C-alpha positions as CSV (number, residue, x, y, z in Angstrom):
1,M,281.9,323.4,143.1
2,K,285.0,325.1,141.8
3,N,285.8,326.8,145.1
4,P,288.1,324.5,147.1
5,L,286.9,325.8,150.4
6,T,283.3,325.3,149.6
7,R,284.0,321.8,148.3
8,T,285.9,320.8,151.4
9,L,283.3,322.2,153.8
10,V,280.6,320.3,152.0
11,F,282.4,317.0,152.3
12,V,283.3,317.6,155.9
13,A,279.6,318.5,156.5
14,L,278.6,315.2,154.9
15,F,280.9,313.3,157.2
16,A,279.6,315.2,160.3
17,A,275.9,314.5,159.3
18,A,276.6,310.8,158.8
19,F,278.6,310.5,162.0
20,A,276.0,312.3,163.9
21,L,273.4,309.7,162.9
22,V,275.7,306.9,164.0
23,E,276.2,308.6,167.4
24,A,272.5,309.2,167.8
25,S,271.8,305.6,167.0
26,V,274.1,304.4,169.8
27,V,272.5,306.8,172.3
28,I,269.0,305.5,171.3
29,Y,270.1,301.9,172.0
30,L,271.7,302.9,175.3
31,R,268.6,304.8,176.4
32,S,266.3,301.9,175.5
33,L,268.5,299.7,177.7
34,Y,268.9,301.9,180.7
35,Y,265.9,304.3,180.4
36,P,263.1,302.3,178.8
37,E,260.6,304.7,180.2
38,G,262.4,307.6,178.7
39,F,265.6,309.5,179.6
40,A,265.4,311.6,182.7
41,F,267.4,312.6,185.8
42,P,268.5,311.3,188.2
43,L,271.1,309.4,186.3
44,K,271.3,305.6,186.5
45,A,274.5,303.7,187.0
46,I,275.6,301.7,184.0
47,S,277.6,298.4,184.1
48,P,281.4,298.7,184.4
49,S,281.9,297.0,181.0
50,H,279.5,299.4,179.3
51,L,281.1,302.4,181.0
52,G,284.5,301.3,179.7
53,L,283.1,301.0,176.2
54,E,281.4,304.4,176.5
55,L,284.7,306.1,177.6
56,A,286.5,304.5,174.7
57,R,283.8,305.5,172.2
58,E,283.9,309.1,173.3
59,C,287.7,309.2,172.9
60,A,287.3,307.6,169.5
61,T,284.7,310.3,168.6
62,I,287.3,313.0,169.2
63,V,289.9,311.1,167.2
64,M,287.6,310.7,164.2
65,L,286.5,314.3,164.2
66,Y,290.2,315.4,164.4
67,A,291.1,313.0,161.6
68,I,288.6,314.5,159.2
69,G,290.0,317.9,160.0
70,A,293.6,316.7,159.5
71,L,292.7,315.2,156.1
72,A,290.8,318.3,155.0
73,G,293.4,320.9,155.9
74,R,296.9,321.6,154.7
75,T,298.4,323.6,157.6
76,S,298.0,323.0,161.3
77,W,295.6,325.9,161.8
78,E,293.6,325.1,158.7
79,R,293.2,321.5,160.0
80,F,292.1,322.9,163.4
81,G,289.6,325.0,161.7
82,Y,288.0,322.1,159.9
83,F,288.1,320.1,163.1
84,L,286.1,322.9,164.8
85,F,283.7,323.0,161.9
86,A,283.2,319.2,161.9
87,F,282.8,319.0,165.7
88,G,280.2,321.8,165.9
89,L,278.1,320.5,163.0
90,W,278.3,316.9,164.3
91,D,277.0,318.0,167.7
92,I,274.1,320.0,166.4
93,L,273.1,317.4,163.9
94,F,273.3,314.7,166.7
95,Y,270.4,316.5,168.4
96,A,268.6,317.0,165.1
97,W,268.7,313.2,164.5
98,L,267.4,312.5,168.0
99,E,264.5,314.9,167.4
100,L,263.7,313.3,164.1
101,T,263.9,309.7,165.3
102,I,262.6,309.7,168.9
103,H,261.3,313.3,169.3
104,W,263.8,314.2,172.0
105,P,264.7,316.7,173.5
106,S,261.3,318.1,174.2
107,S,262.9,321.6,174.3
108,L,266.3,323.2,174.2
109,S,266.1,323.6,178.0
110,T,266.1,319.8,178.5
111,F,269.1,318.6,180.5
112,D,271.4,316.0,178.8
113,I,274.6,314.1,179.6
114,L,277.2,315.7,177.3
115,F,280.4,313.8,178.0
116,L,281.9,311.5,180.6
117,V,285.6,312.4,180.9
118,P,286.9,313.1,183.6
119,V,283.5,313.3,185.3
120,P,280.0,313.4,183.6
121,W,279.2,316.7,182.0
122,I,275.6,317.9,182.1
123,G,273.7,320.9,180.8
124,P,270.6,322.1,178.9
125,V,270.7,321.2,175.3
126,W,270.9,324.8,174.2
127,A,274.3,325.1,175.9
128,P,276.3,322.6,173.8
129,V,274.4,323.8,170.7
130,A,275.5,327.4,171.4
131,V,279.2,326.2,171.8
132,S,278.8,324.2,168.6
133,G,277.5,327.3,166.7
134,V,280.6,329.3,167.7
135,M,282.8,326.4,166.7
136,I,281.2,326.2,163.2
137,L,281.5,329.9,162.7
138,C,285.1,330.2,163.9
139,G,286.2,327.0,162.2
140,A,284.9,328.0,158.8
141,L,286.3,331.5,159.1
142,C,289.7,330.1,160.2
143,A,289.8,327.8,157.1
144,H,288.7,330.7,154.9
145,R,291.3,333.1,156.1
146,I,294.2,330.6,155.7
147,Q,293.1,329.6,152.2
148,S,292.7,333.2,151.3
149,S,296.2,334.0,152.7
150,L,294.7,336.4,155.3
151,P,296.4,336.8,158.7
152,F,295.7,334.1,161.2
153,H,298.3,333.4,163.9
154,P,297.2,333.1,167.5
155,G,299.7,334.7,169.8
156,P,300.2,334.3,173.6
157,L,297.3,336.6,174.4
158,A,294.9,334.7,172.1
159,F,296.0,331.4,173.6
160,G,295.5,332.7,177.1
161,V,292.0,334.0,176.4
162,G,291.1,330.7,174.6
163,I,292.4,328.5,177.4
164,A,290.6,330.6,180.1
165,S,287.4,330.5,178.0
166,T,287.6,326.7,177.6
167,A,288.1,326.3,181.4
168,L,285.0,328.4,182.1
169,I,282.8,326.5,179.7
170,L,284.0,323.1,180.9
171,L,283.4,324.2,184.5
172,S,279.9,325.2,183.7
173,F,279.2,321.6,182.5
174,M,281.1,319.8,185.3
175,I,280.4,321.9,188.4
176,D,277.2,320.1,189.4
177,T,278.8,317.0,190.8
178,D,275.7,316.2,192.9
179,A,273.6,315.6,189.8
180,T,276.4,313.7,188.0
181,L,277.9,311.6,190.8
182,R,275.4,311.5,193.6
183,G,272.1,310.9,191.8
184,S,270.5,314.3,192.5
185,A,268.4,316.4,190.3
186,P,270.3,319.0,188.3
187,K,270.8,322.4,189.8
188,P,270.2,325.6,187.7
189,Y,272.7,325.8,184.9
190,R,275.5,328.3,185.3
191,W,274.8,330.0,182.0
192,E,276.8,333.1,182.8
193,M,280.0,331.0,182.7
194,L,279.1,329.7,179.3
195,I,278.3,333.1,177.9
196,A,281.6,334.5,179.2
197,G,283.5,331.6,177.7
198,L,281.8,332.1,174.3
199,I,282.6,335.8,174.3
200,G,286.2,334.8,175.1
201,Y,286.3,332.5,172.1
202,L,285.2,335.3,169.8
203,I,287.8,337.6,171.3
204,A,290.6,335.0,170.9
205,Y,289.6,334.5,167.3
206,R,289.7,338.3,166.7
207,L,293.1,338.6,168.3
208,S,294.4,335.7,166.2
209,C,293.4,337.6,163.0
210,Q,295.3,340.6,164.1
211,D,298.5,338.7,165.1
212,G,299.3,337.3,161.7
213,R,302.7,338.2,160.4
214,S,303.4,334.4,160.0
215,K,301.4,331.2,159.8
216,P,302.3,327.9,161.4
């Protein structure tokens, strides 16, 4: 592989695949402990010591994915691009490993716990997979543009659109507090908020490509 971008993406992808298997293994162990009959809502309370470890593990996950991006890239935005690529691929392969090992989820519409900070996030599996697909695309394109000396410099408008889009997507995962904190069945997912957020991400990326007289 003579192309530096291709070589780096391959190694980042290998890390993401291996890390996804580690993550899937932890989830399988936790489900065998708390959901021996099979994972389903309503959610069960876990012990305080396990909850603390889970919160620490999730924070460590973000650190590890950012670290591989930081090692792979040379500039701040190139590192961010590789981080997005690693995160998106890791998340999709996490579900792929679960399907291969325990044949879960039964469909992309199956609800899952996505994250725990600051409150549990829930949503159908297709939702985080869709976000991850956009992250893979934008991350790889970002790294490509920077390595090819093409314009990529997010300005205030791109930042604003990106932040608003992130808020919409996060809200779509955290809005159903009855299901996450009160033991109720999940309400219908607010997919329109997710779609709006994903469109916003693509707009923010496009704006960043147009505002490129200098790179960080």
